[in-house]
C-alpha positions in Angstrom: 8.4 11.4 13.0 7.0 7.9 13.2 7.3 7.7 17.1 4.8 10.6 17.9 2.4 9.4 15.3 2.4 5.9 16.8 2.1 7.4 20.3 -1.0 9.4 19.4 -2.5 6.4 17.4 -2.6 4.8 20.8 -4.8 7.6 22.0 -7.0 7.2 19.0 -7.4 3.5 19.7 -8.7 4.3 23.2 -11.9 5.7 21.7 -11.1 9.1 20.2 -12.4 10.1 16.8 -10.1 11.2 13.9 -10.8 14.9 14.6 -9.7 14.4 18.2 -6.6 12.6 17.0 -5.6 15.4 14.6 -6.3 18.0 17.2 -4.1 16.2 19.7 -1.3 16.0 17.1 -1.6 19.7 16.3 -1.1 20.5 20.0 2.0 18.4 20.0 3.3 20.3 17.0 2.6 17.6 14.4 0.5 19.0 11.6 -1.7 17.1 9.1 0.9 17.8 6.4 3.4 15.9 8.6 1.0 13.0 9.2 0.2 12.8 5.5 4.0 12.6 4.6 4.4 9.9 7.3 1.4 7.9 6.0 2.5 8.2 2.4 5.9 6.9 3.4 4.3 4.1 5.3 2.1 3.2 2.3 5.1 3.3 0.0 7.1 1.0 2.3 4.1 -1.3 2.6 3.9 -1.6 -1.1 7.6 -2.2 -1.3 7.3 -5.0 1.2 4.3 -6.5 -0.7 6.3 -6.3 -3.9 9.0 -8.4 -2.3 6.5 -10.8 -0.7 4.8 -11.5 -4.0 8.2 -12.0 -5.7 9.1 -14.5 -2.9 5.8 -16.3 -3.4 6.4 -16.6 -7.1 9.9 -18.1 -6.4 8.3 -20.6 -4.0 5.7 -21.5 -6.6 8.4 -22.1 -9.2 10.1 -24.5 -6.8 6.9 -26.3 -6.3 6.2 -26.9 -10.0 9.7 -28.1 -10.5 9.7 -30.6 -7.6 9.9 -34.3 -8.2 8.9 -37.2 -6.0 7.9 -37.2 -2.3 8.8 -33.6 -1.5 5.5 -32.3 -2.7 3.7 -32.1 0.6 6.6 -30.2 2.2 6.6 -27.8 -0.8 2.9 -27.4 -0.5 3.3 -26.4 3.2 5.9 -23.8 2.2 3.8 -22.4 -0.6 0.8 -22.2 1.6 2.8 -20.2 4.1 3.9 -17.8 1.4 0.3 -17.4 0.3 -0.9 -16.6 3.8 2.0 -14.1 4.2 1.0 -12.5 0.8 -2.6 -12.1 2.1 -1.3 -10.4 5.2 0.9 -8.1 3.1 -2.0 -7.2 0.8 -4.2 -6.3 3.8 -1.4 -4.1 5.1 -1.2 -2.3 1.8 -4.9 -1.6 1.7 -4.9 -0.3 5.3 -2.0 2.0 4.6 -3.7 3.5 1.5 -6.9 4.0 3.5 -4.9 5.9 6.2 -3.4 8.1 3.5 -6.8 9.0 2.2 -8.1 9.8 5.6 -5.4 12.3 6.6 -5.3 13.8 3.1 -9.0 14.6 3.1 -8.7 16.2 6.5 -5.7 18.3 5.4 -7.4 19.5 2.3 -10.6 20.3 4.1 -8.7 22.3 6.7 -6.6 24.1 4.1 -9.7 25.1 2.1 -11.6 26.3 5.1 -8.6 28.4 6.2 -8.5 30.2 2.8 -11.4 32.3 4.1 -9.3 33.6 7.0 -7.0 35.6 4.7 -7.5 39.3 4.7 -4.9 39.7 1.9 -6.4 38.7 -1.4 -3.1 38.1 -3.1 -1.9 35.7 -0.4 -5.2 33.9 -0.5 -5.0 33.5 -4.2 -1.4 32.1 -4.0 -2.4 29.7 -1.2 -5.5 28.6 -3.2 -3.3 27.9 -6.2 -0.9 25.8 -4.2 -3.9 23.9 -2.7 -5.1 23.1 -6.2 -1.7 22.0 -7.4 -1.1 19.8 -4.3 -4.6 18.3 -4.7 -3.8 17.4 -8.3 -0.5 15.8 -7.4 -2.2 13.9 -4.6 -4.9 12.7 -7.0 -2.2 11.2 -9.3 -0.5 9.5 -6.3 -3.8 8.0 -5.1 -4.7 6.8 -8.6 -1.3 5.0 -8.8 -1.8 3.5 -5.3 -5.3 2.3 -6.2 -4.1 0.9 -9.5 -1.5 -1.2 -7.7 -4.0 -2.2 -5.1 -6.4 -3.5 -7.8 -3.6 -5.8 -9.1 -3.3 -7.6 -5.7 -6.6 -9.6 -5.7 -6.1 -11.2 -9.1 -2.6 -12.4 -8.1 -3.9 -13.7 -4.8 -6.7 -15.4 -6.5 -4.4 -17.3 -8.9 -2.0 -18.2 -6.1 -4.9 -19.4 -3.9 -6.2 -21.6 -6.6 -2.8 -23.2 -7.0 -2.5 -23.8 -3.2 -5.9 -25.4 -3.1 -5.0 -27.6 -6.2 -1.8 -28.8 -4.5 -3.7 -29.4 -1.3 -6.3 -31.6 -3.1 -3.9 -33.3 -5.4 -0.7 -34.1 -3.5 0.7 -36.4 -6.2 3.0 -36.3 -9.2 0.2 -35.5 -11.7 -0.6 -32.2 -9.9 2.9 -31.0 -10.9 2.2 -31.6 -14.6 -1.1 -29.7 -14.5 0.5 -26.7 -12.7 3.3 -26.2 -15.1 1.1 -24.4 -17.6 -0.5 -22.2 -14.9 2.9 -20.9 -13.8 3.1 -18.7 -16.9 -0.2 -17.1 -16.0 0.8 -16.5 -12.4 4.2 -15.1 -13.5 2.5 -12.6 -15.9 0.2 -11.4 -13.1 3.0 -11.0 -10.6 5.2 -9.2 -13.2 2.4 -6.7 -13.9 1.8 -6.2 -10.2 5.5 -5.5 -9.7 5.4 -2.8 -12.4 2.3 -1.1 -11.0 3.6 -1.1 -7.5 6.9 0.4 -8.6 5.1 3.2 -10.4 3.1 3.8 -7.3 6.2 3.8 -5.1 7.9 6.3 -7.5 4.8 8.5 -7.4 4.8 8.4 -3.5 8.5 9.5 -3.5 7.7 12.4 -5.8 4.7 13.5 -3.7 6.7 13.3 -0.5 9.5 15.5 -2.1 6.9 18.0 -3.2 5.4 18.3 0.3 8.8 18.6 2.0 10.1 21.2 -0.5 6.9 23.3 -0.2 7.3 23.2 3.6 10.8 24.7 3.5 
């Protein structure tokens, strides 16, 4: 599924709009529902990667605040690298969520428009009910994703402050001052981990719903 999506993304990058992209995908037999599943999976995977990245950054931070002597500058370089990787991971999460929103809106608009094409009132009502249920489940998924996304910036902010503090205070006294801040950072990361896991679980459930309703 990922290969054709990536292939047509190249077409989109050449100057096409989203509607052209979705139309091209439809002609290739890839429907908006399929694209939505693919993008939800990508967003879930991105959050899983970000979760691991922030965990790694916290571990690196712990090693910094425990360091003694002349290793501080080397540890600063390592922590700064973790921070930069965390920023990149956070940006990827945000981009994946935005991609999910885009295709979901297109799918629901198309679905709603096509309800008017039914001549059978009973089938139209059944489809409308399924649309409403799927919208509601998607709304819950998006709320979970957004909640996890909101937790990213506070964690990055704390981590950024510590990186700057180390950069400006490469001496033994910096270590003593950072010890107390570690507790605050750990609390933020732990909360982020919980929120991201809930969002990941919600994504898995939404994917299962779409796949089961397709069968």
